[in-house]
C-alpha positions as CSV (number, residue, x, y, z in Angstrom):
1,X,-6.3,-13.6,28.8
2,X,-5.4,-11.0,26.1
3,X,-4.7,-7.5,27.2
4,X,-5.4,-4.2,25.5
5,X,-1.9,-4.2,24.3
6,X,-2.0,-7.4,22.7
7,X,-5.4,-6.5,21.1
8,X,-3.7,-3.2,19.7
9,X,-0.8,-5.4,18.4
10,X,-3.1,-7.8,16.5
11,X,-4.9,-4.9,15.2
12,X,-2.0,-3.3,13.8
13,X,-0.7,-6.6,12.4
14,X,-4.1,-6.8,10.5
15,X,-3.3,-3.4,9.2
16,X,-0.2,-4.1,8.0
17,X,-1.5,-7.2,6.4
18,X,-4.0,-5.5,4.6
19,X,-1.4,-3.0,3.1
20,X,0.9,-6.1,2.1
21,X,-2.2,-7.7,0.3
22,X,-3.1,-4.3,-1.5
23,X,0.7,-4.0,-2.7
24,X,0.8,-7.5,-3.9
25,X,-2.4,-7.2,-5.7
26,X,-1.4,-4.2,-7.3
27,X,2.2,-5.6,-8.2
28,X,0.2,-8.7,-9.9
29,X,-1.9,-6.2,-12.1
30,X,1.0,-4.4,-13.5
31,X,2.8,-7.7,-14.0
32,X,-0.1,-8.9,-16.1
33,X,-0.5,-5.6,-17.9
34,X,-4.2,-5.7,-16.6
35,X,-6.4,-2.6,-17.9
36,X,-7.2,-1.9,-14.2
37,X,-3.2,-1.6,-13.1
38,X,-3.7,2.5,-12.9
39,X,-6.7,2.0,-10.6
40,X,-5.0,-0.5,-8.4
41,X,-1.9,1.2,-7.8
42,X,-3.9,4.3,-6.7
43,X,-6.2,2.2,-4.5
44,X,-3.0,0.5,-3.0
45,X,-1.8,3.9,-1.9
46,X,-5.1,4.7,-0.5
47,X,-5.5,1.4,1.4
48,X,-2.2,1.7,2.9
49,X,-2.5,5.5,3.8
50,X,-5.9,4.6,5.7
51,X,-4.2,1.8,7.6
52,X,-1.4,4.2,8.6
53,X,-4.0,6.7,9.7
54,X,-5.9,3.9,11.8
55,X,-2.7,2.9,13.4
56,X,-2.5,6.3,14.7
57,X,-6.1,6.1,16.1
58,X,-4.9,3.2,18.0
59,X,-3.0,5.6,20.3
60,X,0.4,5.0,18.6
61,X,2.6,7.6,18.1
62,X,4.2,8.8,14.7
63,X,7.3,7.0,15.2
64,X,5.6,3.4,15.7
65,X,7.1,0.7,13.6
66,X,4.0,-0.4,12.1
67,X,2.6,2.8,11.1
68,X,5.9,3.6,9.5
69,X,5.6,0.3,7.7
70,X,2.2,1.2,6.6
71,X,3.8,4.6,5.3
72,X,6.5,2.5,3.5
73,X,3.9,0.7,1.5
74,X,2.3,3.8,0.5
75,X,5.5,4.9,-0.8
76,X,6.0,1.6,-2.7
77,X,2.4,1.9,-4.4
78,X,3.2,5.6,-5.5
79,X,6.3,4.3,-7.1
80,X,4.3,1.5,-9.0
81,X,2.1,4.3,-10.2
82,X,5.1,6.1,-11.4
83,X,6.6,3.1,-13.0
84,X,3.4,2.5,-14.8
85,X,3.6,6.1,-16.1
86,X,7.1,5.5,-17.5
87,X,6.0,2.2,-19.1
88,X,3.0,3.6,-20.8
89,X,5.2,6.6,-22.3
90,X,7.9,4.0,-23.5
91,X,4.9,2.0,-25.3
92,X,3.5,5.3,-26.6
93,X,7.0,6.3,-28.2
94,X,7.2,2.7,-29.7
95,X,3.9,2.8,-31.4
96,X,4.9,6.2,-33.1
Protein backbone atom coordinates (compact mmCIF):
# COMPACT_ATOMS: atom_id res chain seq x y z
CA UNK A 1 0.00 0.00 0.00
CA UNK A 2 1.35 3.37 -1.03
CA UNK A 3 1.24 6.03 1.64
CA UNK A 4 0.89 9.79 1.23
CA UNK A 5 4.63 10.27 1.68
CA UNK A 6 5.38 7.78 -1.10
CA UNK A 7 2.84 9.46 -3.39
CA UNK A 8 4.45 12.86 -2.83
CA UNK A 9 7.89 11.42 -3.51
CA UNK A 10 6.65 9.90 -6.77
CA UNK A 11 5.06 13.21 -7.80
CA UNK A 12 8.26 15.11 -7.01
CA UNK A 13 10.30 12.54 -8.94
CA UNK A 14 8.08 13.07 -11.98
CA UNK A 15 8.50 16.84 -11.68
CA UNK A 16 12.27 16.45 -11.56
CA UNK A 17 12.17 14.16 -14.57
CA UNK A 18 10.17 16.82 -16.41
CA UNK A 19 12.94 19.34 -15.68
CA UNK A 20 15.61 16.93 -16.87
CA UNK A 21 13.78 16.22 -20.12
CA UNK A 22 13.17 19.92 -20.79
CA UNK A 23 16.84 20.71 -20.26
CA UNK A 24 18.02 17.76 -22.33
CA UNK A 25 15.83 18.80 -25.26
CA UNK A 26 16.92 22.45 -24.99
CA UNK A 27 20.58 21.38 -25.08
CA UNK A 28 19.92 19.23 -28.15
CA UNK A 29 18.37 22.18 -29.99
CA UNK A 30 21.43 24.32 -29.20
CA UNK A 31 23.82 21.58 -30.30
CA UNK A 32 21.98 21.29 -33.60
CA UNK A 33 21.88 25.09 -33.98
CA UNK A 34 18.12 24.80 -34.40
CA UNK A 35 16.14 27.92 -35.31
CA UNK A 36 13.94 27.29 -32.24
CA UNK A 37 16.81 27.11 -29.75
CA UNK A 38 15.98 30.49 -28.16
CA UNK A 39 12.39 29.47 -27.56
CA UNK A 40 13.43 26.07 -26.22
CA UNK A 41 15.84 27.53 -23.66
CA UNK A 42 13.18 29.99 -22.46
CA UNK A 43 10.58 27.22 -22.37
CA UNK A 44 12.98 25.01 -20.42
CA UNK A 45 13.38 27.65 -17.72
CA UNK A 46 9.61 28.14 -17.53
CA UNK A 47 8.90 24.40 -17.26
CA UNK A 48 11.47 23.99 -14.49
CA UNK A 49 10.22 27.07 -12.61
CA UNK A 50 6.68 25.70 -12.67
CA UNK A 51 7.91 22.29 -11.50
CA UNK A 52 9.69 23.94 -8.56
CA UNK A 53 6.52 25.84 -7.66
CA UNK A 54 4.50 22.64 -7.87
CA UNK A 55 6.94 20.98 -5.45
CA UNK A 56 6.04 23.65 -2.92
CA UNK A 57 2.32 23.00 -3.43
CA UNK A 58 2.95 19.43 -2.33
CA UNK A 59 3.57 20.83 1.13
CA UNK A 60 7.33 20.84 0.88
CA UNK A 61 9.64 23.46 2.33
CA UNK A 62 11.97 25.70 0.34
CA UNK A 63 14.94 23.61 1.49
CA UNK A 64 13.47 20.43 -0.06
CA UNK A 65 16.12 18.73 -2.24
CA UNK A 66 13.84 18.13 -5.22
CA UNK A 67 12.64 21.75 -5.12
CA UNK A 68 16.26 22.92 -5.06
CA UNK A 69 17.18 20.58 -7.93
CA UNK A 70 14.34 22.02 -10.01
CA UNK A 71 15.73 25.49 -9.31
CA UNK A 72 19.17 24.27 -10.41
CA UNK A 73 17.63 23.24 -13.71
CA UNK A 74 16.11 26.74 -14.00
CA UNK A 75 19.62 28.17 -13.66
CA UNK A 76 21.01 25.74 -16.22
CA UNK A 77 18.31 26.72 -18.70
CA UNK A 78 18.98 30.41 -18.10
CA UNK A 79 22.71 29.80 -18.62
CA UNK A 80 21.83 28.09 -21.88
CA UNK A 81 19.92 31.20 -22.94
CA UNK A 82 22.98 33.32 -22.09
CA UNK A 83 25.27 30.96 -23.99
CA UNK A 84 23.10 31.30 -27.06
CA UNK A 85 23.22 35.11 -26.93
CA UNK A 86 27.02 35.08 -26.72
CA UNK A 87 27.21 32.58 -29.56
CA UNK A 88 24.91 34.70 -31.74
CA UNK A 89 26.96 37.84 -31.03
CA UNK A 90 30.16 36.04 -32.06
CA UNK A 91 28.49 34.82 -35.24
CA UNK A 92 27.38 38.36 -36.06
CA UNK A 93 30.92 39.71 -35.55
CA UNK A 94 32.32 37.04 -37.86
CA UNK A 95 29.91 38.05 -40.61
CA UNK A 96 30.97 41.71 -40.48
